[in-house]
C-alpha positions as CSV (number, residue, x, y, z in Angstrom):
1,X,49.3,41.2,5.1
2,X,49.1,39.3,1.8
3,X,50.8,39.6,-1.5
4,X,49.8,38.0,-4.9
5,X,52.9,36.4,-6.5
6,X,51.1,33.4,-8.1
7,X,47.5,32.3,-8.8
8,X,48.3,29.5,-6.3
9,X,48.5,32.0,-3.5
10,X,44.7,31.8,-3.3
11,X,42.8,28.6,-2.6
12,X,40.1,27.5,-5.0
13,X,37.5,28.7,-2.4
14,X,39.3,32.1,-2.2
15,X,39.5,32.3,-6.0
16,X,35.7,31.7,-6.2
17,X,35.1,34.5,-3.6
18,X,37.3,36.9,-5.6
19,X,35.5,36.1,-8.8
20,X,32.2,36.5,-7.1
21,X,33.3,39.9,-5.9
22,X,34.4,40.9,-9.4
23,X,31.0,39.9,-10.8
24,X,29.3,42.0,-8.1
25,X,31.6,45.0,-9.0
26,X,30.5,44.6,-12.7
27,X,26.9,44.5,-11.7
28,X,27.0,47.3,-9.1
29,X,29.9,49.7,-9.9
30,X,28.4,52.7,-7.9
31,X,28.5,50.5,-4.8
32,X,32.3,50.4,-4.9
33,X,33.0,53.9,-6.3
34,X,34.4,55.2,-3.0
35,X,35.7,52.0,-1.4
36,X,39.4,53.1,-1.7
37,X,39.0,56.8,-1.0
38,X,42.3,58.1,0.3
39,X,44.2,54.9,-0.8
40,X,47.2,55.0,-3.2
41,X,48.3,52.4,-5.7
42,X,51.9,52.5,-6.9
43,X,52.5,51.0,-10.4
44,X,56.2,50.0,-10.6
45,X,56.7,48.9,-14.2
46,X,60.3,48.0,-15.0
47,X,59.0,46.6,-18.4
48,X,56.7,48.2,-20.9
49,X,53.0,47.5,-20.6
50,X,49.7,49.0,-21.8
51,X,46.8,46.9,-20.6
52,X,48.3,45.6,-17.3
53,X,49.4,49.0,-16.1
54,X,46.4,50.9,-17.2
55,X,43.9,48.3,-16.0
56,X,45.5,48.4,-12.5
57,X,45.3,52.2,-12.5
58,X,41.7,52.2,-13.8
59,X,40.8,49.7,-11.1
60,X,42.1,51.9,-8.3
61,X,40.6,55.0,-9.8
62,X,37.2,53.3,-10.2
63,X,37.4,52.5,-6.4
64,X,38.0,56.2,-5.6
65,X,41.7,55.8,-4.9
66,X,44.7,57.5,-6.7
67,X,47.8,56.2,-8.5
68,X,51.5,57.0,-8.8
69,X,54.4,55.2,-10.3
70,X,56.6,54.8,-13.4
71,X,56.2,53.0,-16.7
72,X,59.7,52.0,-17.5
73,X,63.0,51.2,-15.7
74,X,64.6,54.2,-17.5
75,X,62.4,56.6,-15.6
76,X,63.1,55.1,-12.2
77,X,66.1,55.0,-9.9
78,X,66.8,51.5,-11.2
79,X,68.7,53.3,-13.9
80,X,71.0,54.6,-11.2
81,X,71.5,51.1,-9.8
82,X,68.8,51.1,-7.0
83,X,67.9,47.5,-6.0
84,X,64.3,46.2,-6.2
85,X,64.5,45.7,-2.4
86,X,65.3,49.3,-1.8
87,X,62.6,50.5,-4.3
88,X,60.0,48.4,-2.4
89,X,61.1,49.8,1.0
90,X,61.0,53.4,-0.4
91,X,57.6,53.1,-2.2
92,X,56.1,51.5,0.9
93,X,56.4,55.0,2.5
94,X,54.3,56.6,-0.3
95,X,51.5,54.1,-1.2
96,X,49.2,51.6,0.3
97,X,49.6,48.8,-2.3
98,X,52.1,48.1,-5.2
99,X,51.6,46.5,-8.6
100,X,55.0,45.5,-10.0
101,X,56.1,44.3,-13.4
102,X,59.7,43.3,-13.9
103,X,61.7,41.4,-16.7
104,X,63.5,39.3,-14.1
105,X,61.8,36.2,-12.7
106,X,61.3,36.4,-9.0
107,X,61.8,40.2,-8.7
108,X,58.3,40.9,-7.2
109,X,58.9,38.1,-4.7
110,X,62.2,39.7,-3.6
111,X,60.3,43.0,-3.3
112,X,57.6,41.4,-1.2
113,X,60.2,40.4,1.4
114,X,61.1,44.1,2.0
115,X,57.8,45.8,1.5
116,X,55.5,46.8,4.3
117,X,52.5,47.0,2.0
118,X,50.9,44.4,-0.3
119,X,52.5,43.7,-3.6
120,X,50.8,42.4,-6.8
121,X,53.0,40.6,-9.3
122,X,52.0,42.2,-12.6
123,X,54.3,39.9,-14.5
124,X,57.9,38.7,-14.0
125,X,59.9,37.6,-17.0
126,X,58.5,34.4,-18.6
127,X,57.5,33.2,-15.1
128,X,54.1,34.3,-13.8
129,X,51.3,36.7,-14.7
130,X,48.7,36.0,-11.9
131,X,46.4,39.0,-12.5
132,X,46.1,38.0,-16.2
133,X,45.2,34.5,-14.9
134,X,42.5,35.9,-12.6
135,X,41.2,37.8,-15.6
136,X,41.2,34.6,-17.7
137,X,39.3,32.7,-15.1
138,X,36.7,35.4,-14.6
139,X,36.2,35.6,-18.4
140,X,35.8,31.8,-18.8
141,X,33.5,31.5,-15.8
142,X,31.4,34.6,-16.7
143,X,30.9,33.8,-20.4
144,X,31.2,30.0,-20.3
145,X,29.5,29.3,-17.1
146,X,32.1,27.1,-15.4
147,X,35.7,26.4,-14.7
148,X,35.5,22.6,-14.6
149,X,34.7,20.0,-17.4
150,X,36.6,22.0,-20.0
151,X,38.9,21.2,-22.9
152,X,41.2,24.2,-23.4
153,X,43.5,24.8,-26.4
154,X,46.6,26.8,-25.7
155,X,48.1,28.1,-29.0
156,X,51.3,29.8,-30.0
157,X,54.2,30.7,-27.7
158,X,53.9,28.1,-24.9
159,X,57.6,28.2,-24.1
160,X,57.9,31.9,-23.0
161,X,54.2,32.7,-22.5
162,X,53.9,33.5,-18.8
163,X,50.1,33.8,-19.2
164,X,50.0,30.2,-20.4
165,X,52.1,28.9,-17.5
166,X,50.0,30.7,-14.9
167,X,46.7,29.6,-16.5
168,X,47.7,26.0,-16.5
169,X,48.7,26.1,-12.9
170,X,45.4,27.6,-11.9
171,X,43.1,25.4,-14.0
172,X,44.6,22.1,-12.9
173,X,42.9,22.6,-9.6
174,X,39.4,22.2,-11.2
175,X,37.9,18.9,-12.1
176,X,37.9,17.3,-15.5
177,X,40.0,19.9,-17.3
178,X,41.9,18.8,-20.4
179,X,44.5,20.7,-22.4
180,X,45.5,20.7,-26.0
181,X,48.9,22.2,-26.4
182,X,49.2,23.8,-29.9
183,X,52.7,25.0,-30.8
184,X,55.7,24.4,-33.1
185,X,58.4,22.2,-31.8
186,X,60.6,25.3,-30.9
187,X,57.9,26.9,-28.7
188,X,56.6,23.8,-26.9
189,X,55.5,24.1,-23.2
190,X,58.6,23.8,-20.9
191,X,59.2,20.3,-19.6
192,X,59.0,21.6,-16.0
193,X,55.4,22.6,-16.5
194,X,54.6,19.3,-18.3
195,X,56.3,17.2,-15.6
196,X,55.7,19.2,-12.4
197,X,52.2,20.3,-13.1
198,X,50.4,18.3,-15.8
199,X,52.0,14.9,-15.2
200,X,52.2,15.3,-11.5
201,X,48.5,16.0,-11.3
202,X,47.6,13.3,-13.9
203,X,46.0,16.0,-16.1
204,X,45.1,14.7,-19.6
205,X,46.8,16.7,-22.4
206,X,48.1,16.3,-25.9
207,X,50.5,18.2,-28.0
208,X,49.7,19.0,-31.6
209,X,51.2,21.3,-34.2
210,X,48.2,22.1,-36.4
211,X,45.6,24.5,-35.0
212,X,43.0,23.0,-37.4
213,X,43.4,19.5,-35.8
214,X,42.5,20.9,-32.4
215,X,39.7,23.3,-33.0
216,X,36.7,20.9,-33.3
217,X,37.1,19.6,-29.7
218,X,37.7,22.9,-27.8
219,X,35.6,24.8,-25.3
220,X,38.2,27.5,-25.0
221,X,40.9,28.6,-27.4
222,X,43.6,30.7,-25.8
223,X,45.7,32.4,-28.4
224,X,49.1,34.0,-27.7
225,X,51.5,36.1,-29.7
226,X,55.0,35.1,-30.5
227,X,56.9,37.5,-28.2
228,X,59.7,39.2,-30.0
229,X,61.2,40.5,-26.8
230,X,61.8,36.9,-25.6
231,X,63.9,35.8,-28.6
232,X,67.6,36.1,-28.8
233,X,67.9,36.5,-32.5
234,X,65.7,38.1,-35.2
235,X,65.7,35.2,-37.6
236,X,64.1,32.8,-35.2
237,X,61.4,35.4,-34.4
238,X,60.6,36.1,-38.1
239,X,60.4,32.3,-38.8
240,X,57.9,31.7,-35.9
241,X,55.8,34.9,-35.8
242,X,53.3,33.9,-38.5
243,X,53.1,30.2,-37.6
244,X,49.5,30.5,-36.4
245,X,46.8,32.9,-37.7
246,X,43.2,32.3,-36.6
247,X,40.9,33.5,-39.3
248,X,37.2,33.1,-40.2
249,X,37.8,30.0,-42.3
250,X,39.5,28.2,-39.3
251,X,36.7,29.4,-37.0
252,X,34.3,27.3,-39.1
253,X,35.9,24.2,-37.6
254,X,35.3,25.3,-34.0
255,X,32.2,24.6,-31.9
256,X,29.5,27.3,-31.7
257,X,30.1,27.6,-27.9
258,X,33.9,27.9,-28.1
259,X,35.4,31.1,-26.5
260,X,38.4,32.7,-28.1
261,X,40.7,34.4,-25.5
262,X,43.9,36.3,-26.0
263,X,45.9,38.2,-23.3
264,X,46.7,40.9,-25.8
265,X,48.4,42.7,-27.5
266,X,47.8,40.7,-30.6
267,X,50.0,41.2,-33.6
268,X,48.6,39.2,-36.5
269,X,47.7,35.8,-34.9
270,X,44.0,36.6,-34.9
271,X,42.7,38.2,-38.1
272,X,40.6,41.3,-37.6
273,X,37.7,39.5,-39.3
274,X,37.3,37.3,-36.2
275,X,36.5,40.3,-34.0
276,X,32.9,40.2,-35.2
277,X,32.5,36.5,-34.3
278,X,30.3,36.2,-31.2
279,X,32.9,33.7,-29.9
280,X,35.6,36.3,-29.8
281,X,35.9,37.2,-26.2
282,X,39.3,39.0,-26.0
283,X,38.1,42.5,-25.7
284,X,35.5,41.6,-23.1
285,X,38.4,39.8,-21.4
286,X,40.2,43.1,-21.2
287,X,37.2,44.7,-19.5
288,X,37.0,41.8,-17.0
289,X,40.6,42.5,-16.2
290,X,39.5,45.8,-14.6
291,X,36.8,44.2,-12.5
292,X,39.1,41.4,-11.2
293,X,41.9,43.8,-10.3
294,X,39.4,46.0,-8.4
295,X,38.3,42.9,-6.5
296,X,42.0,42.0,-5.9
297,X,42.9,45.5,-4.6
298,X,39.9,45.3,-2.2
299,X,40.9,41.8,-1.0
300,X,44.6,42.6,-0.4
301,X,43.7,45.8,1.4
302,X,41.1,43.9,3.4
303,X,38.4,46.4,2.5
304,X,34.8,45.1,2.7
305,X,31.9,46.9,1.0
306,X,28.4,46.1,2.4
């Protein structure tokens, strides 16, 4: 039995197989429509979510399975003091696979030690968001044609952005990938990611504050929102929230082939006018999230479709 706690839980070869499966699901949805008949997915979301929870549920429903679960800690026995370990043990009796989001880093890992069914980490604090990373990799490979020989700009909240941390850890395993880290001083990438991942692997990167300075050299621009829920005081959030706004004028500086990704939800960091630009890939990215989660459910449940 396998769990997914981090993108690194899969080798590069296994990742490629997973992405190939997701592409086949996209091309042949009817082939997979009954692959999970009789199977149940439990979505245990101790933290609010729209896309991640609904895309996991849509993935299981598309495979012919069913879903159960809760969408906030207040509507679960956690509000009565039940531990994550006990919740995992209990839900293992009701479902075949679990997708868990939790505000505390490491909570899904704790749950995996007590669960008798596979667990998908659907986001834990500011730590990891592996299914979003799988979505990002599928989007880049499907629309850009490759995962190597890329210059990727990561913009916005690089300090608390778990999607950024997971994506960096996944992409450093591909050859000739460079990063441009675009953020204000207060939201810079944590030193442990810089030292333990980028420096350790000798990955070229540079840190800049102005988005305009980075755009001309990018193959992918990964925008993130400044996350109000990660700030300890309102003043800091208000000061940072409008630091970067990607608009049509800035897009004129970018290469014609550059993809714009965003894990969503966006607030105002991408102007609505950018949505009509052919380089805007963030809504396609959301659709790819369903395909890759379908592939992940099949892989963890060891279901093969011929």
